[in-house]
matplotlib code that plots the C-alpha trace (Angstrom):
import matplotlib.pyplot as plt

x = [24.1, 20.9, 21.1, 20.3, 17.8, 15.5, 16.2, 14.2, 13.5, 14.8, 13.2, 14.7, 12.8, 10.9, 7.1, 5.1, 1.6, -1.3, -2.8, -6.0, -8.3, -9.7, -12.0, -15.3, -14.5, -17.6, -21.2, -22.2, -19.6, -20.8, -24.4, -23.0, -21.9, -18.7, -20.2, -17.9, -19.6, -19.1, -16.5, -17.4, -14.8, -14.0, -14.9, -11.3, -10.8, -14.0, -12.7, -9.4, -9.5, -7.2, -4.9, -7.3, -10.2, -8.0, -6.8, -10.4, -11.5, -8.7, -9.6, -13.2, -12.3, -9.9, -12.6, -15.2, -12.8, -12.0, -15.6, -16.4, -13.6, -14.7, -18.3, -17.2, -15.2, -18.1, -20.7, -18.6, -19.1, -21.4, -25.0, -26.4, -24.0, -23.0, -20.5, -16.9, -16.1, -12.6, -11.2, -8.4, -5.8, -2.9, 0.4, 2.5, 1.8, 3.3, 1.1, -1.0, -4.5, -6.5, -4.5, -5.0, -8.8, -9.0, -7.2, -9.6, -12.5, -11.2, -12.1, -13.6, -17.3, -17.5, -20.1, -19.1, -21.6, -20.7, -21.2, -23.6, -22.5, -18.7, -16.8, -14.7, -16.2, -17.7, -19.1, -17.6, -19.9, -18.3, -20.9, -18.1, -16.4, -19.7, -18.2, -19.0, -16.9, -17.4, -14.3, -14.3, -11.2, -10.3, -9.6, -5.8, -4.8, -8.0, -7.0, -10.3, -12.1, -9.6, -10.1, -13.9, -13.8, -11.4, -13.9, -16.4, -14.2, -13.8, -10.4, -7.9, -6.0, -2.8, -1.3, 2.5, 5.2, 7.5, 10.6, 9.9, 6.8, 5.2, 6.1, 5.8, 2.1, 1.6, 3.7, 1.5, -1.6, -0.3, 0.4, -3.1, -4.6, -2.6, -3.6, -7.3, -7.3, -6.2, -8.6, -7.6, -5.3, -3.5, -0.4, -0.5, 2.5, 1.5, 4.1, 7.8, 7.7, 9.9, 12.9, 15.3, 14.6, 17.7, 16.9, 13.3, 14.2, 16.5, 13.8, 11.3, 13.7, 14.5, 10.8, 10.0, 12.7, 11.5, 7.9, 8.9, 8.7, 5.1, 3.8, 5.8, 5.3, 3.2, 3.1, 3.5, 1.1, 2.2, -0.6, 0.3, -1.7, -5.1, -3.8, -2.2, -5.4, -7.2, -4.7, -5.3, -9.0, -8.7, -6.5, -8.9, -11.8, -10.0, -7.9, -8.8, -10.7, -9.4, -11.9, -12.0, -13.8, -15.4, -16.8, -18.0, -20.0, -22.3, -23.9, -22.4, -23.3, -21.7, -24.4, -24.7, -27.5, -29.2, -32.3, -33.8, -37.6, -38.6, -41.7, -44.8, -44.2, -40.6, -37.9, -35.3, -37.0, -37.8, -36.8, -33.4, -33.6, -30.3, -29.7, -26.8, -25.7, -25.7, -22.6, -21.8, -24.5, -28.3, -29.7, -32.4, -35.0, -35.5, -31.9, -30.1, -27.8, -24.8, -24.1, -20.5, -20.3, -24.0, -24.8, -27.3, -30.7, -33.7, -35.0, -38.6, -38.5, -36.2, -37.1, -35.7, -35.6, -34.4, -30.7, -29.2, -26.0, -27.5, -25.3, -28.4, -31.0, -34.6, -36.3, -40.1, -41.6, -44.1, -42.7, -42.6, -41.2, -38.1, -35.1, -35.8, -39.3, -37.9, -35.5, -38.3, -40.6, -37.9, -37.1, -40.8, -42.1, -38.9, -40.2, -43.5, -41.6, -39.3, -42.3, -43.9, -40.8, -39.9, -40.7, -41.1, -39.0, -39.4, -41.1, -40.1, -42.1, -42.3, -42.5, -39.2, -37.2, -34.1, -34.2, -32.1, -31.3, -27.8, -27.0, -28.8, -30.3, -29.3, -32.2, -31.3, -33.9, -32.7, -31.5, -33.1, -36.0, -39.4, -41.8, -44.3, -47.9, -50.9, -51.9, -48.5, -48.6, -52.0, -50.8, -47.8, -50.0, -52.4, -49.6, -48.3, -51.7, -52.0, -48.6, -49.1, -49.0, -49.8, -47.0, -47.2, -44.2, -43.4, -44.1, -41.5, -40.5, -40.0, -41.2, -37.7, -37.2, -40.6, -39.7, -37.0, -39.3, -40.4, -43.5, -43.4, -45.2, -42.6, -39.8, -41.4, -41.8, -38.1, -37.0, -39.2, -37.6, -34.2]
y = [-84.7, -84.7, -84.3, -80.9, -82.2, -85.3, -87.9, -87.4, -90.3, -89.9, -90.8, -94.4, -95.4, -98.6, -98.1, -101.2, -101.9, -101.6, -104.8, -106.1, -108.1, -110.2, -109.8, -110.1, -108.0, -105.7, -106.7, -105.3, -107.4, -110.5, -109.8, -109.5, -113.1, -112.5, -110.5, -107.7, -104.4, -103.1, -100.3, -97.2, -96.4, -92.8, -91.2, -90.9, -94.6, -95.3, -93.2, -95.0, -97.8, -100.7, -101.1, -103.1, -100.7, -97.7, -99.2, -100.0, -96.5, -94.9, -97.3, -96.1, -92.4, -92.9, -94.8, -92.1, -89.3, -91.3, -91.9, -88.2, -87.2, -89.8, -88.7, -85.1, -86.1, -88.2, -85.4, -82.7, -82.9, -85.9, -86.2, -85.3, -82.5, -79.2, -79.2, -78.9, -75.2, -74.7, -71.1, -70.8, -68.3, -67.2, -66.5, -65.4, -63.2, -65.9, -68.7, -70.4, -70.4, -71.1, -74.2, -75.5, -75.0, -76.5, -79.7, -80.0, -79.8, -82.6, -85.5, -88.7, -89.2, -85.8, -83.1, -79.5, -76.7, -73.1, -70.9, -68.0, -66.2, -65.8, -65.2, -68.3, -70.4, -73.8, -76.9, -80.3, -83.3, -86.8, -89.6, -92.2, -90.8, -89.7, -86.2, -82.7, -79.6, -75.9, -74.0, -70.2, -68.3, -65.3, -62.1, -61.5, -58.4, -57.9, -58.7, -58.0, -60.4, -63.1, -62.7, -62.7, -65.9, -67.6, -67.0, -69.3, -71.7, -75.3, -75.5, -73.1, -74.1, -72.1, -71.9, -71.5, -70.7, -73.7, -71.5, -68.7, -70.1, -66.7, -63.1, -60.1, -59.7, -63.4, -63.1, -60.2, -62.3, -65.3, -63.0, -61.7, -65.2, -66.6, -63.6, -64.1, -67.9, -70.4, -73.2, -76.5, -75.9, -77.6, -76.5, -76.9, -76.3, -76.1, -75.8, -76.5, -79.1, -77.0, -77.4, -80.3, -83.3, -82.6, -78.9, -79.7, -81.9, -79.2, -76.6, -78.8, -79.4, -75.7, -74.9, -77.5, -76.0, -72.4, -73.2, -74.9, -71.6, -71.0, -74.6, -77.1, -80.8, -79.6, -81.7, -80.1, -81.4, -81.0, -80.1, -80.9, -84.0, -85.3, -88.0, -85.4, -83.4, -86.6, -87.0, -83.4, -83.8, -87.0, -85.1, -82.2, -84.6, -86.8, -84.3, -83.4, -80.1, -77.3, -75.8, -72.0, -70.7, -67.6, -69.8, -72.7, -70.4, -69.0, -70.0, -68.7, -68.9, -68.1, -67.0, -69.0, -66.8, -63.6, -61.8, -58.5, -58.2, -54.5, -53.6, -52.0, -48.7, -48.1, -49.6, -49.0, -51.2, -54.8, -58.4, -59.9, -63.7, -65.4, -69.1, -71.1, -73.8, -73.0, -74.2, -74.1, -73.6, -73.7, -70.6, -68.8, -67.0, -64.4, -63.4, -60.8, -61.6, -59.6, -59.0, -58.0, -54.4, -53.6, -54.1, -56.1, -57.2, -59.1, -62.4, -62.9, -66.6, -69.6, -71.9, -75.3, -75.3, -78.5, -79.1, -77.5, -79.6, -83.0, -86.1, -88.1, -86.0, -86.8, -88.6, -88.4, -91.8, -92.1, -89.1, -90.0, -86.9, -86.4, -84.5, -81.5, -81.3, -81.5, -78.6, -76.5, -77.2, -76.4, -73.1, -72.2, -73.4, -73.4, -70.8, -72.6, -75.9, -74.1, -72.5, -75.9, -77.7, -75.0, -75.8, -73.1, -74.2, -71.2, -67.8, -64.9, -64.0, -60.2, -60.5, -62.5, -60.8, -58.9, -55.2, -53.4, -50.7, -51.4, -48.0, -45.9, -42.8, -39.8, -37.7, -34.0, -33.3, -36.1, -34.6, -31.2, -29.5, -31.0, -29.0, -27.0, -28.1, -26.1, -25.3, -23.8, -21.8, -20.4, -19.5, -17.6, -15.6, -14.7, -13.5, -11.3, -9.7, -9.0, -7.2, -5.3, -1.5, 1.3, 3.8, 6.9, 6.9, 9.1, 7.9, 5.6, 3.9, 0.2, -2.3, -2.8, 0.9, 1.2, -1.4, 0.9, 4.0, 4.6, 6.4, 9.6, 8.0, 5.3, 7.9, 9.8, 6.7, 5.8, 9.3, 9.1, 5.8, 7.4]
z = [114.8, 112.7, 108.9, 107.4, 104.9, 104.5, 101.8, 98.6, 96.2, 92.7, 89.4, 89.5, 92.7, 92.3, 91.9, 93.0, 91.7, 94.0, 95.4, 93.8, 95.9, 93.1, 90.1, 92.0, 95.0, 94.8, 95.2, 91.8, 90.1, 91.9, 90.6, 87.0, 87.1, 85.3, 82.4, 81.2, 80.1, 76.5, 76.4, 74.5, 71.9, 71.3, 67.9, 66.9, 67.2, 65.2, 62.3, 62.3, 59.7, 59.3, 56.4, 54.2, 54.7, 54.0, 50.8, 49.8, 50.6, 48.5, 45.6, 45.7, 45.7, 42.8, 40.9, 41.5, 40.3, 37.2, 36.4, 36.8, 34.4, 31.9, 32.1, 31.5, 28.4, 27.0, 27.5, 25.8, 22.0, 22.1, 21.0, 24.4, 25.2, 23.5, 20.7, 21.6, 21.2, 19.8, 19.4, 16.9, 18.0, 15.8, 17.7, 14.7, 11.7, 9.4, 10.8, 8.1, 9.6, 6.4, 5.5, 9.0, 8.9, 5.4, 6.7, 9.6, 7.3, 5.0, 7.3, 6.0, 6.7, 8.3, 7.6, 7.5, 8.2, 7.8, 10.9, 10.4, 13.6, 12.8, 9.7, 8.8, 11.5, 10.8, 12.6, 12.1, 12.6, 12.6, 13.1, 13.0, 16.1, 17.6, 18.1, 16.9, 17.1, 16.4, 15.3, 15.7, 14.4, 16.6, 14.7, 14.6, 16.4, 18.3, 21.9, 23.5, 21.1, 21.9, 25.6, 25.3, 23.2, 25.7, 28.5, 26.8, 24.8, 25.8, 24.2, 22.5, 19.4, 19.1, 15.6, 15.8, 13.3, 12.6, 13.1, 15.6, 17.4, 18.3, 17.8, 20.2, 19.6, 20.4, 23.5, 24.7, 23.9, 25.9, 28.9, 28.9, 28.5, 31.4, 33.6, 32.8, 33.0, 30.4, 29.5, 27.8, 24.9, 22.0, 20.0, 16.2, 13.9, 10.3, 7.5, 7.7, 4.9, 2.6, 5.0, 4.6, 6.9, 9.1, 9.5, 10.1, 13.0, 14.5, 14.1, 15.9, 18.8, 19.0, 19.0, 21.7, 23.9, 23.4, 24.4, 27.7, 29.5, 28.7, 28.2, 30.2, 29.1, 26.1, 22.9, 19.5, 16.8, 13.2, 10.9, 7.3, 6.4, 6.9, 9.3, 11.5, 11.6, 12.8, 15.6, 16.6, 16.7, 18.8, 21.2, 21.5, 22.3, 24.8, 26.8, 30.3, 30.6, 32.8, 35.2, 35.6, 38.7, 37.1, 34.3, 36.4, 38.7, 36.1, 32.7, 29.5, 25.9, 22.5, 20.1, 17.0, 15.5, 16.6, 15.4, 16.5, 16.4, 16.9, 18.8, 17.5, 19.2, 18.2, 16.0, 18.7, 21.3, 20.8, 21.5, 20.7, 19.9, 20.6, 19.9, 21.1, 23.5, 27.3, 29.1, 32.8, 35.4, 34.8, 33.2, 35.3, 33.3, 36.1, 36.3, 34.2, 31.2, 30.2, 26.5, 25.9, 24.8, 25.3, 29.0, 31.2, 30.0, 31.2, 29.8, 28.7, 28.1, 27.3, 24.4, 23.3, 19.5, 17.6, 17.6, 14.4, 14.7, 15.4, 14.7, 13.8, 12.1, 12.7, 9.8, 9.5, 8.8, 5.9, 4.1, 0.4, -1.2, -3.2, -1.9, -4.1, -2.8, 0.8, 0.1, -1.4, 1.5, 4.1, 2.3, 2.1, 5.4, 7.5, 9.9, 10.4, 11.2, 13.6, 15.4, 15.7, 17.0, 19.5, 23.1, 25.8, 28.8, 31.1, 31.2, 33.3, 36.4, 36.8, 40.6, 40.7, 38.0, 38.9, 38.4, 35.9, 38.4, 39.6, 41.2, 43.8, 42.3, 44.6, 46.0, 46.1, 48.8, 51.1, 54.4, 53.7, 55.5, 54.7, 52.5, 54.5, 54.5, 53.3, 56.9, 57.6, 54.4, 55.3, 58.8, 57.4, 55.0, 57.9, 60.0, 57.2, 56.7, 60.4, 60.6, 57.4, 57.8, 55.3, 54.7, 52.4, 50.1, 47.1, 43.6, 42.1, 45.4, 45.2, 47.7, 49.0, 49.6, 51.2, 53.7, 55.1, 55.5, 59.1, 60.1, 62.2, 65.0, 65.3, 65.2, 68.1, 70.2, 69.6, 70.8, 73.9, 74.8, 74.5]

ax = plt.figure().add_subplot(projection="3d")
ax.plot(x, y, z, "-o")
ax.set_aspect("equal")
plt.show()
């Protein structure tokens, strides 16, 4: 009796290789004479590197990133870059801000120049360290001023209380700064020297534990002596800068001095001359600039005056005048020298300037019927004259009442029609 189904081989069946007749079985291979053609490798295999090449590539990328960070640190606050802008923010009502700023100004071989733009601000020039800083204290209690200064600041210097750290107002200020975007920062703790050494150490540990929520792995810098202020300045100049997207995409400037020059026609219109260091992207003279609290404006030109915070002031050779004579000459002819040294970098092109109109002005006649032409008006008047009829009306009848009076002839014609 025949089987119901045929035998099917399973997965363990032996698979024999196909027979090869030799290396030079074909005529084309005989003509090649034993030469083997080059195999084309796929792109994926070309991108795959061996272990030594991968290590070398990673080393090069790490070196490039390190050089970029070092170049950014060297340019900020150096002779060729803008001064390091530090905004001082008080986080407690009992924080000693004046003593802290006084300690920062008492550096050896450092030149302190008062800032004309802000009250209490100053510029610190240190030729020995080849660094320069500009310290701008933020007004305590003015949250909007703190947020505006934090947008353009390179670093924020938070002044804490040695016992409590920050109060409720400081907590609210920190929340707003974190929501907006926090740049590089440093934490300074002035005071606390009146406490006993043991209590001072306990207060420092308690303060370090309380700030871990907001600033994890942050270092507290005591600010009571000149040596501690030097360490703080070194930390500010050497720390890695945080990048904020909204700040890196556009140029920004904190005005150091401003002067309004009214026009000849009106005192309310004129030119505002603003001097300062441009940070971020390159400033385009044809674009609009926004002044906080005032709106958008157009630029007329961009000048390059001499650096007011130069580490190495320029010395004119062959000048044989005393210091008093130089001071008098600067006070008398300072404006003339500034005009001579100013270089015009860019001037605005009216055909390429951005317009100040940011909103579409609505047209009330848009979508309505077009206004009739003179020919159409003349045709309408002619048609009215042709259809005009004279009707006798009693005295005192208005035009509106006369329009409803019907002649006797018209009444008779209407009755005949009926």
